N, C-alpha and C positions, 0 to 999 in steps of 0.2 A: 273820343272815339266820336265823331260824331258820325252818324249812317248816314248814309244820300238820301233819308225823306229829315231828316235833320238839316244835313246842307240846304236843303228846297228849304226848307221854312225859316235859314237863316239862322238856326239859334237852333235849342229845346224844340224836345219833339212839343207839341200842342200849344207853337207860337204861330200868329199870322202868319201866311207869305207875305213877300213884300212884291203892293200892287206896285207899278206906274200911274201916279196916279193922272199924270199928262198927257193918257195913250186915250181914245175912246172907249166907251165898257166891251166892246167886242175886239179890239189887235191886244187891250189890258188880258185880256180874259185868253184868249187864245196864248200869248206868252207866257199864263201861268203855266195854261193843260201844258204847254210841250215842256216845259223847266221842268212838271213835274214825272211826265214821259220818261224826259234821257234820267233824272234822278234815280225812278222806279226801275227803269231798262237796266242802264248801270250799277243799281244797286241790289240786281237777283241775277247778272252775269256776279257778279265779283260773291256773291254770297254763295251762290251755286261753281264756283270754280271755274267760272268764260263756259259750261255747262249750255251750250240753248236749249237744250232740248229738255236739260230739268228746270231748265228758268220758266219756261214756258210755261210747264206741267203745273208751277209752282203757281202763278200770275191767269193758273187758268185758260192758255190761248192757245190755240195752236200755233206752233214751230212754226208755221210760214207766215202767219199775219204778228210773229214775234218777231221773228229774222226782219219783215220786212216794218215794220216802225223801229229796230235798229238799226236798220238804215236807214228814215227818217230823223232819228237822230243825231247820224255823225258818227266817224269815227272815234269819237269818245266809247260811246257805247259798245265796238263792235270789237270783238274777241279776236287773235290772232288766228291766220286761217290757219290751214297745216301746209297748207299749197303752200304758200309766201313763210313758213319759223324756218325753215331750211334754207331760205335764199337772205345773199350778203346786202346788207343796205350800199345805196351808194351816201355820197357822201351827202347832196341835201335833203338826205334821210329816207325819201320813196324807193321802191325795192325795182330790182329788173320782170320786166313783165317777159 
């Protein structure tokens, strides 16, 4: 099973990350950083059973900053909230609000 970092790198640890050479340097770098942050946040959340505080502590980040980073990474990295966990999903996959 590949770790989040190995998935980011495109295979085994120690390989080069995939770089889109068709992009200008700044855009290519931003894409790599964004992919790394997603892999890192999702990997830590997975490793800590979705516990934000434990993942933030492991990352040596303030929990609020880690939470903000999760939000920027999108719903893939977000653990299910307790308030939404008991709600029935809608047919389209959304939750009742």
